[in-house]
N, C-alpha and C positions, 0 to 999 in steps of 0.2 A: 789726657795726661795721667800717668800711672800714680798710684798711691805708694807710699813708702813701704807698706806691707807687701804689695805686689813686687816691688823692686827687690826687697829682701828675699822673697820666695824665689825669684828668678836667680839671684846670686847663689842661694843655697843649692838650687837645682844644678847650676853650672858647676859648682864645686863638687857636688856629688858625682856628676857625670865625669868630671876630670879624674876623680879618685878611682872610679870604676875602670876607666880607660887605662890609667897608668899602673894600677895594681899596687899603689903605695898605701892602700887602705889599712894594711896590717901594721905598718911601721909608725904611723902617726896616731896621736891621741886625738879624739874628737873634742873640740871645745864645747863645753856645756852651755855657754851663754848664747851661741848662735850669731855672735857679732862678726861682721866682716872685717878683715884687716884693712886698716887705713892706708891709703896710698898717698904719695905726694901730690899736691895739687898741680894740675897742668898749667903751663904758662898761659896767662890771659892774652887777649888780643891787643892789649895796650901796647905791647912790644911792637906789633906790626904797624900800629898807627904812628908810634914814635919813629920808626924807620922811614915811613912814608913822609912824615913832616920833615925829617932831617934831609931827605932828598929833594925837597921843594926849594925853590928860590925865594928870595926875600919878598919880592912882589906878590908871589902866590900866597905866601903866608899872610901878608898884610891884607890881601883881598879876602882870604878866608876869615880873618879876624873881623873885618868890616861886615862881611855877610852875617857872621854870628852875632855881632852887636845889633845889626838891623833886625834879625830874627828875635833877639832878646827884647828889643824895644817894642816890636809888634806884639809879642806875647804879653808884655807888661800892660800895654794899652788894652788889649783884649781882656785880660784879667780884670782890669779896673772897670771896663764896660760891663762885664758880666757881674761883677760885684755890685755895681750900682743898680743893674737891672734886678738882681736878686733882692736888694734892699727895697726897691720900689714895689716889687711884687709882694714882699712881706708886709709892707704898709697897706697895700690894697687888700690883702687877705684879712689883715686885722680890722680894717674899716668895714669890710663885708661881714665879718663875724659879728661886729657890733650891731650892724643893721639887722642881721638875722635875729640876734638876741632881742633887739628892740621890737621887731615885728612879732616875735613870739609873745612878748610881754603884753603888747597892745591887743592881741587877739585872744589872749587867755581870759575866759569868762570869770575866773576866780580873782583876777587882778582888780585892784581898786581903781576904777575909772570914775571920776567925778564929772557929771554932766550938769551943766547949769541950764535950767529951764527958766525962761522968762515968762 
């Protein structure tokens, strides 16, 4: 994917090439800021989907709705499962970190270990 700077450079090169080809370079003042002119946004693909949905029958729309609801339910349950698994792993990690800390403390020769000798 190109960066914005690269895209700006390409736009400037295209404008410069068009100016050279058309010979209008003498009549126009160059803009000092180098910003490209804003164009109207192109229509999004939502319009195409709306036309597609409008052309469908009632049963087809109901079927699609049911499929989307099923997908949504599946994704929710998968999200809950993964959230639970993440929480479980977090607890295990915490317990293991405590075990590691306890083992370090027990093996440290400078720690205070009281040994009872009979």
